[in-house]
C-alpha positions, 0 to 999 in steps of 0.5 A: 135631094134637091132642097126643094124637094126635101121631106124633112126640116134638117134644120128644125131636126138639129134644133130639137135635138139639141133642146132636147139634150138641153132640157134635163128631161130623161124621156128617152125610154123609148130609144134606150130599149131600142138600143139595149136591144141592138146590143143583146142582138150584137151579142148574139153575133159570134164574131168579134167587131172593131170600128162601129158607126153610130147614126143615133140621135144621142150618144147612149148607144155609141157610149154602150159600145165603147164600154164594150172595146168597140172603137165608134164614130158618131155621125149623121144619118143626113151627112153621108158617107163619113170618113173613117170607114169602111166600118165592120159595123153601123147602128142607128137608133130613132133617126131613120124614121126622119130622113127623106131618101131612106132608099138612098141612105140604105144604100150609103150604109151599105158602102160604109160597110166592109164586105160581111158587115153588119148593120143594126136599126131601130126607129118608129114604125107606121103602129106608132101614136093611134090615139095622138093622130086620133086627138089630132083629128078630133081636134081638126073636125072641131075647128073645121080645120081640115087634115094637116099635116102633123105627123110623119110618114112611117113605114111598116115592116114589110116595107122596111125589109124590102127597102134593104134588100133594095139597098143591097145588103144581104140576109136582111131581117125586119121585126117589130116590137109593140110597146104600150105606154101609159099618160095621165093626158095628151100633154104628158105624151106631148112633153114626152114627143118633145123630150125625145125631140119626136115632134114633127119636123116636115118641111109642109108640116101644118102652119098653125097649132090649134087653139082652144076649142081644137086643143081641147077637143084633142084633150077630151078624144085622147082621155076618153081611151082611159082605162079603169086607172085613169090613163090612155095607152099609147102604143109605140111600134119600134122596127129592128133592122138586120143585115150584112154587107155582100161578101163570098162565101156567105150563107144563101137564102134558098132558091125559089122553087128549090123545096123537096117537101110540099106545103101542102103535106106539111099542114096535113092533120098527123093521123 
């Protein structure tokens, strides 16, 4: 992709990840949760894996895989393919939602895998941060600023599954987990997003921060959603992807129209 056409600021992504790593603030609970889920899913696969490529925002998942005896290469989702492949496993947590050309990246990941190699990934999905989005709209209205690109575009679970198919994967599966996290204030949510390196990294992001009037409106809107305990629940949606590099002898999905049972019959009430 030409630099002029990039959706995300790769230099800013690197800066914010480094800043988050050096901050000493532990706000990576969502990334750890997603990484732990990928490890659990990997443990359910009845075959050994030896060489893995990890495309994640930190080394937590890589260390968990090394503890299981895998040789792990840590890579950058923006610099594929990498030497050292092909791999029999590629994993990724917390980065694929800020890849400008996700279809192209998924195709490169598939090519980095050996035949019948496994791909597992987790990243933020389209249901994430509805309270923050609403608070940003309240701030824009308060300052009569108009809508601006302050939050990332995201994909839903159906689109994620379609992208796996487009990239040439076999046996693609996409599912999601919805997590509600309660915050005492909007400032607390933003502090966690910064500590996770999950703030706005769009190339064409809003050029200026909100003033006092906009910030006050955003904080008031966020606080208005508080429950009985005085905390506001913010929603995070984690998309999980699982797919295999094509290989001879893999199970194949049933051919469309090959079923022998009628769906109408199956839905009839039993007597």
